[in-house]
N, CA, C and O atoms as a Tinker XYZ file with bonds, in Angstrom:
   264  protein
     1  N   -146.665000   66.781000  169.259000    73     2
     2  CA  -147.058000   65.399000  169.160000    64     1     3
     3  C   -146.557000   64.604000  170.359000    63     2     4     5
     4  O   -147.337000   63.962000  171.063000    81     3
     5  N   -145.255000   64.655000  170.581000    73     3     6
     6  CA  -144.714000   63.922000  171.728000    64     5     7
     7  C   -145.217000   64.505000  173.046000    63     6     8     9
     8  O   -145.564000   63.775000  173.975000    81     7
     9  N   -145.248000   65.826000  173.104000    73     7    10
    10  CA  -145.709000   66.490000  174.322000    64     9    11
    11  C   -147.152000   66.101000  174.633000    63    10    12    13
    12  O   -147.485000   65.813000  175.783000    81    11
    13  N   -148.007000   66.093000  173.613000    73    11    14
    14  CA  -149.410000   65.719000  173.816000    64    13    15
    15  C   -149.519000   64.278000  174.308000    63    14    16    17
    16  O   -150.295000   63.985000  175.217000    81    15
    17  N   -148.743000   63.385000  173.708000    73    15    18
    18  CA  -148.760000   61.976000  174.106000    64    17    19
    19  C   -148.314000   61.840000  175.561000    63    18    20    21
    20  O   -148.938000   61.132000  176.352000    81    19
    21  N   -147.224000   62.531000  175.899000    73    19    22
    22  CA  -146.710000   62.452000  177.269000    64    21    23
    23  C   -147.720000   62.994000  178.272000    63    22    24    25
    24  O   -147.930000   62.396000  179.327000    81    23
    25  N   -148.347000   64.124000  177.948000    73    23    26
    26  CA  -149.351000   64.700000  178.856000    64    25    27
    27  C   -150.542000   63.777000  179.038000    63    26    28    29
    28  O   -151.103000   63.687000  180.130000    81    27
    29  N   -150.927000   63.096000  177.977000    73    27    30
    30  CA  -152.100000   62.212000  178.037000    64    29    31
    31  C   -151.787000   60.906000  178.781000    63    30    32    33
    32  O   -152.574000   60.460000  179.616000    81    31
    33  N   -150.643000   60.301000  178.475000    73    31    34
    34  CA  -150.335000   58.969000  178.994000    64    33    35
    35  C   -149.472000   58.964000  180.257000    63    34    36    37
    36  O   -149.425000   57.962000  180.971000    81    35
    37  N   -148.797000   60.066000  180.531000    73    35    38
    38  CA  -147.897000   60.112000  181.681000    64    37    39
    39  C   -148.052000   61.414000  182.485000    63    38    40    41
    40  O   -147.052000   62.067000  182.782000    81    39
    41  N   -149.272000   61.798000  182.838000    73    39    42
    42  CA  -149.453000   63.060000  183.558000    64    41    43
    43  C   -148.758000   63.054000  184.927000    63    42    44    45
    44  O   -148.427000   64.113000  185.461000    81    43
    45  N   -148.544000   61.886000  185.481000    73    43    46
    46  CA  -147.913000   61.774000  186.796000    64    45    47
    47  C   -146.432000   62.164000  186.788000    63    46    48    49
    48  O   -145.833000   62.331000  187.851000    81    47
    49  N   -145.842000   62.309000  185.606000    73    47    50
    50  CA  -144.424000   62.655000  185.538000    64    49    51
    51  C   -144.158000   64.144000  185.756000    63    50    52    53
    52  O   -143.021000   64.540000  186.015000    81    51
    53  N   -145.191000   64.962000  185.653000    73    51    54
    54  CA  -145.019000   66.399000  185.874000    64    53    55
    55  C   -144.633000   66.664000  187.324000    63    54    56    57
    56  O   -145.221000   66.106000  188.251000    81    55
    57  N   -143.654000   67.507000  187.498000    73    55    58
    58  CA  -143.265000   67.928000  188.833000    64    57    59
    59  C   -142.571000   66.882000  189.671000    63    58    60    61
    60  O   -142.579000   66.977000  190.898000    81    59
    61  N   -141.964000   65.877000  189.039000    73    59    62
    62  CA  -141.299000   64.830000  189.804000    64    61    63
    63  C   -139.864000   65.179000  190.177000    63    62    64    65
    64  O   -139.175000   64.385000  190.818000    81    63
    65  N   -139.420000   66.344000  189.786000    73    63    66
    66  CA  -138.073000   66.742000  190.166000    64    65    67
    67  C   -137.026000   66.241000  189.196000    63    66    68    69
    68  O   -137.325000   65.864000  188.063000    81    67
    69  N   -135.782000   66.245000  189.671000    73    67    70
    70  CA  -134.661000   65.898000  188.801000    64    69    71
    71  C   -133.849000   64.728000  189.321000    63    70    72    73
    72  O   -132.663000   64.609000  189.011000    81    71
    73  N   -134.467000   63.870000  190.102000    73    71    74
    74  CA  -133.750000   62.704000  190.606000    64    73    75
    75  C   -133.425000   61.762000  189.452000    63    74    76    77
    76  O   -134.027000   61.841000  188.381000    81    75
    77  N   -132.483000   60.888000  189.679000    73    75    78
    78  CA  -132.109000   59.910000  188.654000    64    77    79
    79  C   -133.304000   59.034000  188.288000    63    78    80    81
    80  O   -133.493000   58.689000  187.121000    81    79
    81  N   -134.101000   58.681000  189.277000    73    79    82
    82  CA  -135.290000   57.853000  189.037000    64    81    83
    83  C   -136.305000   58.607000  188.179000    63    82    84    85
    84  O   -136.893000   58.025000  187.268000    81    83
    85  N   -136.516000   59.892000  188.460000    73    83    86
    86  CA  -137.460000   60.698000  187.680000    64    85    87
    87  C   -136.968000   60.865000  186.251000    63    86    88    89
    88  O   -137.755000   60.795000  185.307000    81    87
    89  N   -135.670000   61.086000  186.090000    73    87    90
    90  CA  -135.098000   61.221000  184.744000    64    89    91
    91  C   -135.261000   59.934000  183.945000    63    90    92    93
    92  O   -135.581000   59.979000  182.757000    81    91
    93  N   -135.046000   58.795000  184.582000    73    91    94
    94  CA  -135.187000   57.522000  183.886000    64    93    95
    95  C   -136.640000   57.271000  183.500000    63    94    96    97
    96  O   -136.915000   56.776000  182.406000    81    95
    97  N   -137.566000   57.606000  184.382000    73    95    98
    98  CA  -138.990000   57.442000  184.078000    64    97    99
    99  C   -139.378000   58.319000  182.896000    63    98   100   101
   100  O   -140.126000   57.893000  182.015000    81    99
   101  N   -138.863000   59.553000  182.881000    73    99   102
   102  CA  -139.151000   60.465000  181.776000    64   101   103
   103  C   -138.547000   59.944000  180.479000    63   102   104   105
   104  O   -139.189000   59.990000  179.430000    81   103
   105  N   -137.326000   59.452000  180.546000    73   103   106
   106  CA  -136.675000   58.892000  179.355000    64   105   107
   107  C   -137.481000   57.711000  178.797000    63   106   108   109
   108  O   -137.681000   57.603000  177.587000    81   107
   109  N   -137.934000   56.842000  179.679000    73   107   110
   110  CA  -138.740000   55.689000  179.244000    64   109   111
   111  C   -140.039000   56.150000  178.592000    63   110   112   113
   112  O   -140.469000   55.585000  177.587000    81   111
   113  N   -140.659000   57.174000  179.166000    73   111   114
   114  CA  -141.911000   57.702000  178.618000    64   113   115
   115  C   -141.671000   58.312000  177.234000    63   114   116   117
   116  O   -142.475000   58.118000  176.323000    81   115
   117  N   -140.573000   59.043000  177.075000    73   115   118
   118  CA  -140.254000   59.636000  175.774000    64   117   119
   119  C   -140.027000   58.548000  174.734000    63   118   120   121
   120  O   -140.501000   58.660000  173.603000    81   119
   121  N   -139.312000   57.505000  175.107000    73   119   122
   122  CA  -139.092000   56.389000  174.168000    64   121   123
   123  C   -140.415000   55.770000  173.738000    63   122   124   125
   124  O   -140.618000   55.481000  172.559000    81   123
   125  N   -141.307000   55.570000  174.691000    73   123   126
   126  CA  -142.616000   54.987000  174.368000    64   125   127
   127  C   -143.396000   55.919000  173.444000    63   126   128   129
   128  O   -144.020000   55.463000  172.486000    81   127
   129  N   -143.364000   57.217000  173.726000    73   127   130
   130  CA  -144.069000   58.187000  172.883000    64   129   131
   131  C   -143.481000   58.205000  171.477000    63   130   132   133
   132  O   -144.222000   58.247000  170.495000    81   131
   133  N   -142.164000   58.174000  171.377000    73   131   134
   134  CA  -141.491000   58.177000  170.075000    64   133   135
   135  C   -141.894000   56.940000  169.269000    63   134   136   137
   136  O   -142.207000   57.037000  168.083000    81   135
   137  N   -141.882000   55.787000  169.920000    73   135   138
   138  CA  -142.234000   54.537000  169.234000    64   137   139
   139  C   -143.703000   54.482000  168.838000    63   138   140   141
   140  O   -144.075000   53.733000  167.935000    81   139
   141  N   -144.531000   55.265000  169.502000    73   139   142
   142  CA  -145.969000   55.283000  169.193000    64   141   143
   143  C   -146.303000   56.188000  168.010000    63   142   144   145
   144  O   -147.418000   56.138000  167.492000    81   143
   145  N   -145.349000   57.017000  167.575000    73   143   146
   146  CA  -145.613000   57.913000  166.447000    64   145   147
   147  C   -145.913000   57.112000  165.182000    63   146   148   149
   148  O   -145.200000   56.169000  164.841000    81   147
   149  N   -146.967000   57.501000  164.509000    73   147   150
   150  CA  -147.346000   56.883000  163.248000    64   149   151
   151  C   -146.420000   57.404000  162.141000    63   150   152   153
   152  O   -146.135000   58.600000  162.086000    81   151
   153  N   -145.960000   56.530000  161.281000    73   151   154
   154  CA  -145.061000   56.924000  160.197000    64   153   155
   155  C   -145.693000   57.987000  159.308000    63   154   156   157
   156  O   -144.979000   58.824000  158.756000    81   155
   157  N   -147.008000   57.974000  159.158000    73   155   158
   158  CA  -147.694000   58.993000  158.354000    64   157   159
   159  C   -147.504000   60.391000  158.961000    63   158   160   161
   160  O   -147.346000   61.372000  158.234000    81   159
   161  N   -147.519000   60.471000  160.279000    73   159   162
   162  CA  -147.314000   61.746000  160.961000    64   161   163
   163  C   -145.884000   62.229000  160.734000    63   162   164   165
   164  O   -145.658000   63.410000  160.469000    81   163
   165  N   -144.938000   61.333000  160.837000    73   163   166
   166  CA  -143.535000   61.675000  160.603000    64   165   167
   167  C   -143.347000   62.161000  159.170000    63   166   168   169
   168  O   -142.680000   63.169000  158.936000    81   167
   169  N   -143.927000   61.453000  158.221000    73   167   170
   170  CA  -143.810000   61.846000  156.815000    64   169   171
   171  C   -144.434000   63.217000  156.568000    63   170   172   173
   172  O   -143.886000   64.016000  155.809000    81   171
   173  N   -145.566000   63.494000  157.197000    73   171   174
   174  CA  -146.215000   64.795000  157.033000    64   173   175
   175  C   -145.318000   65.922000  157.566000    63   174   176   177
   176  O   -145.237000   66.993000  156.963000    81   175
   177  N   -144.660000   65.679000  158.672000    73   175   178
   178  CA  -143.733000   66.684000  159.221000    64   177   179
   179  C   -142.559000   66.914000  158.268000    63   178   180   181
   180  O   -142.157000   68.051000  158.022000    81   179
   181  N   -142.030000   65.838000  157.748000    73   179   182
   182  CA  -140.918000   65.951000  156.795000    64   181   183
   183  C   -141.365000   66.729000  155.565000    63   182   184   185
   184  O   -140.662000   67.625000  155.098000    81   183
   185  N   -142.525000   66.384000  155.047000    73   183   186
   186  CA  -143.022000   67.027000  153.833000    64   185   187
   187  C   -143.364000   68.496000  154.029000    63   186   188   189
   188  O   -143.380000   69.262000  153.065000    81   187
   189  N   -143.638000   68.895000  155.260000    73   187   190
   190  CA  -143.980000   70.298000  155.517000    64   189   191
   191  C   -142.763000   71.134000  155.915000    63   190   192   193
   192  O   -142.895000   72.331000  156.173000    81   191
   193  N   -141.599000   70.526000  155.964000    73   191   194
   194  CA  -140.415000   71.229000  156.463000    64   193   195
   195  C   -140.067000   72.471000  155.644000    63   194   196   197
   196  O   -139.671000   73.488000  156.213000    81   195
   197  N   -140.207000   72.406000  154.322000    73   195   198
   198  CA  -139.890000   73.568000  153.493000    64   197   199
   199  C   -140.763000   74.762000  153.894000    63   198   200   201
   200  O   -140.270000   75.881000  154.033000    81   199
   201  N   -142.067000   74.511000  154.080000    73   199   202
   202  CA  -142.978000   75.590000  154.480000    64   201   203
   203  C   -142.636000   76.109000  155.877000    63   202   204   205
   204  O   -142.741000   77.307000  156.138000    81   203
   205  N   -142.235000   75.226000  156.756000    73   203   206
   206  CA  -141.872000   75.619000  158.119000    64   205   207
   207  C   -140.647000   76.532000  158.123000    63   206   208   209
   208  O   -140.618000   77.554000  158.808000    81   207
   209  N   -139.649000   76.145000  157.352000    73   207   210
   210  CA  -138.427000   76.954000  157.272000    64   209   211
   211  C   -138.740000   78.316000  156.662000    63   210   212   213
   212  O   -138.259000   79.340000  157.147000    81   211
   213  N   -139.537000   78.331000  155.609000    73   211   214
   214  CA  -139.920000   79.603000  154.988000    64   213   215
   215  C   -140.662000   80.501000  155.975000    63   214   216   217
   216  O   -140.453000   81.714000  155.992000    81   215
   217  N   -141.524000   79.910000  156.793000    73   215   218
   218  CA  -142.276000   80.682000  157.783000    64   217   219
   219  C   -141.340000   81.301000  158.815000    63   218   220   221
   220  O   -141.536000   82.445000  159.223000    81   219
   221  N   -140.331000   80.557000  159.237000    73   219   222
   222  CA  -139.362000   81.076000  160.203000    64   221   223
   223  C   -138.577000   82.235000  159.594000    63   222   224   225
   224  O   -138.330000   83.246000  160.252000    81   223
   225  N   -138.190000   82.075000  158.329000    73   223   226
   226  CA  -137.450000   83.139000  157.646000    64   225   227
   227  C   -138.312000   84.389000  157.527000    63   226   228   229
   228  O   -137.852000   85.493000  157.819000    81   227
   229  N   -139.557000   84.220000  157.100000    73   227   230
   230  CA  -140.463000   85.377000  156.981000    64   229   231
   231  C   -140.705000   86.053000  158.326000    63   230   232   233
   232  O   -140.862000   87.272000  158.396000    81   231
   233  N   -140.735000   85.267000  159.377000    73   231   234
   234  CA  -140.980000   85.808000  160.718000    64   233   235
   235  C   -139.681000   86.301000  161.364000    63   234   236   237
   236  O   -139.674000   86.732000  162.517000    81   235
   237  N   -138.600000   86.231000  160.615000    73   235   238
   238  CA  -137.280000   86.661000  161.107000    64   237   239
   239  C   -136.926000   85.999000  162.432000    63   238   240   241
   240  O   -136.397000   86.625000  163.350000    81   239
   241  N   -137.240000   84.701000  162.494000    73   239   242
   242  CA  -136.888000   83.919000  163.668000    64   241   243
   243  C   -137.902000   83.947000  164.791000    63   242   244   245
   244  O   -137.747000   83.239000  165.785000    81   243
   245  N   -138.937000   84.755000  164.645000    73   243   246
   246  CA  -139.950000   84.849000  165.684000    64   245   247
   247  C   -140.970000   83.717000  165.538000    63   246   248   249
   248  O   -140.752000   82.771000  164.781000    81   247
   249  N   -142.049000   83.817000  166.247000    73   247   250
   250  CA  -143.075000   82.773000  166.266000    64   249   251
   251  C   -143.721000   82.589000  164.905000    63   250   252   253
   252  O   -143.846000   83.528000  164.119000    81   251
   253  N   -144.129000   81.347000  164.648000    73   251   254
   254  CA  -144.849000   81.008000  163.427000    64   253   255
   255  C   -146.105000   80.240000  163.791000    63   254   256   257
   256  O   -146.358000   79.966000  164.964000    81   255
   257  N   -146.887000   79.895000  162.789000    73   255   258
   258  CA  -148.106000   79.097000  163.022000    64   257   259
   259  C   -147.766000   77.656000  163.377000    63   258   260   261
   260  O   -148.625000   76.900000  163.830000    81   259
   261  N   -146.531000   77.289000  163.174000    73   259   262
   262  CA  -146.120000   75.928000  163.469000    64   261   263
   263  C   -145.652000   75.843000  164.902000    63   262   264
   264  O   -145.258000   74.770000  165.360000    81   263
């Protein structure tokens, strides 16, 4: 969710290096993406957590559909 938002709204941040200015720009972008999350999306993630944990256990820590 956050990654998709960042890629869509801040594509120019890719490959900017690790300067203090680049880090601050990335931090600002993450804050904006976090604040843009719809509460319904957050609730859906919370409500699916039991299934997510079970999937990780079944996969013995390997990849899951999530």
